[in-house]
C-alpha positions as CSV (number, residue, x, y, z in Angstrom):
1,M,16.5,4.3,-6.0
2,G,15.8,7.9,-5.5
3,D,17.6,9.5,-2.3
4,M,14.4,9.2,-0.1
5,E,13.7,5.8,-0.8
6,E,17.4,5.1,-0.1
7,D,17.2,6.9,3.4
8,L,14.6,5.1,4.2
9,Y,16.1,2.0,3.4
10,K,19.3,2.6,5.4
11,A,17.2,3.9,8.2
12,L,15.4,0.3,8.1
13,I,18.6,-1.5,7.6
14,F,20.5,0.0,10.7
15,G,17.5,0.4,12.9
16,N,17.1,3.9,13.2
17,Q,13.6,4.5,12.0
18,G,13.1,7.4,13.7
19,I,10.2,9.9,12.4
20,N,9.9,7.3,9.7
21,Q,8.5,4.6,12.3
22,G,5.2,6.3,12.4
23,M,4.9,6.5,8.5
24,I,5.7,2.8,8.0
25,L,3.0,2.0,10.7
26,E,0.1,3.9,9.1
27,N,1.4,2.6,5.8
28,I,1.2,-1.1,7.2
29,V,-2.3,-0.4,9.0
30,A,-3.3,1.0,5.9
31,Q,-2.9,-2.1,3.9
32,M,-4.3,-4.2,6.6
33,L,-7.4,-2.1,6.3
34,R,-7.8,-2.3,2.6
35,A,-7.2,-6.2,2.7
36,S,-10.1,-6.4,5.2
37,E,-12.2,-4.3,2.1
38,H,-12.5,-1.3,4.0
39,E,-12.7,2.2,1.9
40,L,-10.4,4.5,3.7
41,Y,-10.2,8.1,3.7
42,F,-8.2,10.9,5.0
43,H,-9.6,13.7,7.0
44,E,-8.5,17.1,7.6
45,Y,-9.9,20.2,9.1
46,M,-9.5,23.2,11.0
47,Y,-10.4,23.6,14.6
48,Q,-9.9,26.4,17.2
49,P,-9.6,24.9,20.9
50,E,-11.0,26.6,23.6
51,G,-9.0,29.3,25.0
52,N,-6.7,29.4,21.6
53,T,-7.0,32.6,19.3
54,V,-6.0,31.0,16.3
55,E,-7.6,28.2,14.2
56,K,-5.2,25.0,14.1
57,K,-5.0,22.2,11.2
58,Y,-5.8,18.8,12.3
59,E,-5.9,15.2,10.6
60,I,-7.5,11.9,11.3
61,D,-5.0,9.5,9.8
62,F,-8.0,7.1,8.4
63,M,-11.8,7.2,8.4
64,T,-14.1,4.5,7.3
65,V,-18.0,4.0,7.2
66,K,-19.2,1.2,9.5
67,K,-23.4,1.0,9.9
68,R,-23.6,4.3,7.6
69,K,-21.7,6.0,10.4
70,I,-18.5,7.6,10.5
71,C,-15.3,5.5,12.0
72,P,-12.4,7.8,12.6
73,I,-9.2,5.5,12.9
74,E,-5.8,7.2,14.4
75,V,-2.5,4.9,14.2
76,K,0.0,5.7,16.9
77,S,3.7,4.6,17.1
78,S,4.1,6.6,20.6
79,N,2.3,9.0,22.5
80,Y,-1.1,7.0,22.1
81,T,-2.4,8.9,25.0
82,S,-2.8,12.1,23.3
83,H,-5.6,12.1,20.7
84,K,-6.8,15.6,20.1
85,S,-7.8,15.0,16.6
86,F,-10.5,12.7,17.7
87,D,-11.3,15.1,20.9
88,Y,-11.7,17.8,18.4
89,L,-13.6,15.9,15.6
90,I,-16.4,15.2,18.1
91,K,-16.5,18.9,19.3
92,K,-16.5,20.4,15.8
93,Y,-18.9,18.4,14.1
94,Q,-21.3,16.9,17.0
95,F,-22.1,13.6,14.8
96,K,-22.5,10.4,16.1
97,M,-19.8,8.0,15.2
98,E,-20.0,3.9,15.4
99,D,-16.6,3.5,16.8
100,R,-13.3,5.3,17.5
101,Y,-10.2,3.3,17.1
102,I,-6.3,4.0,18.1
103,I,-4.3,1.1,16.5
104,Y,-1.1,1.1,18.1
105,M,1.9,-1.4,19.6
106,K,0.5,-2.2,23.1
107,D,-2.5,-4.3,24.5
108,L,-6.2,-4.3,23.7
109,K,-8.2,-2.1,25.7
110,Y,-11.4,0.2,25.4
111,E,-11.1,3.6,27.6
112,E,-13.4,6.7,27.4
113,G,-15.1,5.7,24.1
114,I,-12.0,4.3,22.0
115,M,-11.1,1.2,21.3
116,Y,-7.5,0.8,21.4
117,I,-6.0,-2.0,19.2
118,P,-2.8,-3.6,19.0
119,V,-1.7,-3.5,15.4
120,Y,-1.6,-7.3,14.9
121,M,-5.4,-7.1,15.3
122,T,-6.0,-4.4,12.5
123,M,-7.9,-6.8,10.8
124,M,-11.1,-6.9,13.6
125,V,-11.7,-2.9,13.0
């Protein structure tokens, strides 16, 4: 077992996931989406938000296709109210999306064009 795997294993045993919690949740979601036969893509792009003088790098955890339209999926282990990646993606590319999803640890809800889905419902995407 390598150092990284050993550190992760120890963190899981002692309940000290910290930053690894997001990585673990993203892997769980990826497995559930693949089991539901979704083709998954990662997207990274540069964008200069209004009022900023520099372009910054943004990413979407997963992108999939439904009805020939893009469906971005963001996985949040905490701070689910911040979703700049979604907002900037729409502004930058100006294309229609079928659905936008945030998969997180809370209850099902639909708000401002985003479907918030509890992790255990990932297969419903």
